N, C-alpha and C positions, 0 to 999 in steps of 0.2 A: 530373513526378517523373523524381527521380534515379535511374538505374539503380540497385539493390543492389549489383553487381559492382563500380560506378564510385564508389560513395557514401564518404565518409571516415567519416561519421557524426558530423560536429563543428558542425553547425547545429543544428537546433529539433529537440526531442523531446517525445513525448506519453506521459503515464503514465495509468492506470486502475485505480481501486482500489474493489474490492470488499468491503464490512464485512457478515460475517456473523454472526448471534447463533446460537451452537450449542445447539440446542433443549435443556431440560431441564439443562442443564449450569451456565449464567450465567457461560460464558465465551464471545469472541468471537476471532473471525481475520479479517485481513486478506490480500485476494488480490492482489497488485500486479504488473500488467504493462506494460511498457515498450517503447515503440518510434521509430524514426528517424523523424520528421515528413517527412523528404526524400525518402527513400525505402520506408519501410515496413520495414525491416527489424526483425523483434524482438531485443529484449535477451535475454543471457541471464544470471540471478543465479550467481554461479561459487562464493560461500562459504556456503553452504547445502548439507544433505544432502538426500540422494533416498531414504535407507534407513528413514525413520521416519514413519508419518503420526500427528500428534500439533496436538492443541490448544492443547498446553504449550510446544512448542518449535519452531523455525523450521525449516521444509524448503521442497524447493522440488517443482515438478511433473517428473513423468517422460514422454518419456522427454529431453527436451531442458532443463529448466530454464528455462524461459521464465516462468514464472509463481511469483513467491515466496511463499508461506504464512506468514504472519507472528501469533501471538498478540498482542492486544492487549487493553486494558480501560480504562473509562471511568478518569479520573483519581481521581473520587472513590468508586471501589470501598473503600479502605480506611477511608474518613470524609468528612468535610464538604473541601471545598478552601475555602482562604481566598479572600473575595470579590474582593480586589484582585487577584488570581492569575486568576480565573475572566475578570473583566473584562479583562485582559491578553490572554488567549488568545481570546476572543470578539472584540476588536480587530485581531487578527490574521487572522481567515476572512476568506475573499474577499466582497465586496458582494454580497447576492441570497442569502446562505446564513446569514447572522447570525441567531439565535434571536429571537424578538418577545417583548418582556417582556409 
């Protein structure tokens, strides 16, 4: 593993996303973390606020901003999705993660 002090963070990167169902609200959030896979240095999110805690607005963890907290929702939240559109998105999913009919 490369030393974080010598790494330029230009190689490989790793991301972790945790999707949370906020109980009794019909809301979801996605917590996102990113690291340099070469040295392990966490990335921080630079254009998100830390002064709000909300499931309706994007924000980041305190004090370093290394985790983004993003409001998300299923595409069919406002009504049905066209079958062709759904097929497109399912085809973009990584193998092994696609729903079974």
